[in-house]
N, C-alpha and C positions, 0 to 999 in steps of 0.2 A: 507699822514698824518693820523695818527690814531685819531680816535675820542677820546676826553677828556671825563672823567667822568660828567661834567657839560652837556655835550651833551646827556648823557644818560637818564637824569631826568629833569623834569619841576616841578618847584616849583610854589605851588598855594596857594591860600586861599579858603577853603570851609567853608561856614555858613549854618546855619540851625535855623530856626523861626518856629513859630506859633506850637510849641509843637514836631515838629519833632527832637530837641536837646534831647528828652527823649531816643529816640532810639540810640544816639550816647553817652551815659553815661554822659548826660547833659552838653556837650560841645557843645557851639554856635559856637565857630569860631574852626576849625583846619587847621592849617599850614601844608601841604602835599607837599612831594616830590614824584612824580609818574614817572612811565616809560614814556619816550618821545614817543614811539612807542610800539604798542600792540603786542600780539604774531604772528600777520603774518605781522609784519615789517611796518604797517600803522601808521600814526601819531596818537597819542592818541586822543580821541574825548571824548564826555560827556558820550556816550553810555559806552565807557570802564570805564569812571570815577564812573558812577553810580555802575557797577558791582565791581570795586574795593572798592568802600565805604561798599558795603554790605559784600565783602570777607574780609576786612582789618579794617575797620573801627567801623562797627555795632555791638554793645554787645547784643544790643536785638533779641531774636529769631523770634520777628514777622517782618520779612523783608515784608511781604505784606502790611503793613502799609506804606512802602515807594517805593517798586516796584510792579507792577502788570504786568503780561506778558512780563517780561523783558525789561520794560522800567519805568520810574518814573510815579507813578499812578496818574490819572486824580485828580483834585483836589490839587495837589503840583504844585506851580507857581516856575518856574526855572527862576532867573536871571544870566547873563552873565556880569559881568562889569556893573552892574545897568540897561542892556536892558533884555527885554524879550526874553527867548531863541528861539522862534519861528522867531524874526528877525535876529537871529543868524544862523539858520539851525537846530534847536532842538539838537537832540543827535547826529547829523553827525558834529556839530562844533569841529574844531580842537582845542584843548585846548592849549594856549599859556602861555609861562614864565609870572609869576605874575598875572595872571587870578585870579579874584575874582567871584567865584560861589556860589550862593545863593539859598537855598531849603526853600520855605516858605509854610507851611500847610494852605490850606485855608479851610479845612474841620472842623467842630467843632460838635461834639457829642451834642445830647440834650435829 
């Protein structure tokens, strides 16, 4: 049986807080449909999602405020369905249908 279109994408919600929303056109909540598999055929994980957000959703050119050395920069808390991503495997966590992923900046200038 051929895979249906629904099997090709995952619907998730991504949220930004603590000032990060400014990098995403002041959008606090983004409903997204992302590919279910990355370019290598592996299930989409948070590392893929972060790159996808930088390439497709971030309008601000200052990507270094969100990522550093290819991963979410220190000082940004990531919650996957209200749980710290450290409990979920961090960027290796495989994104699931209906997930809510929240990025919160804990960095404050002064």
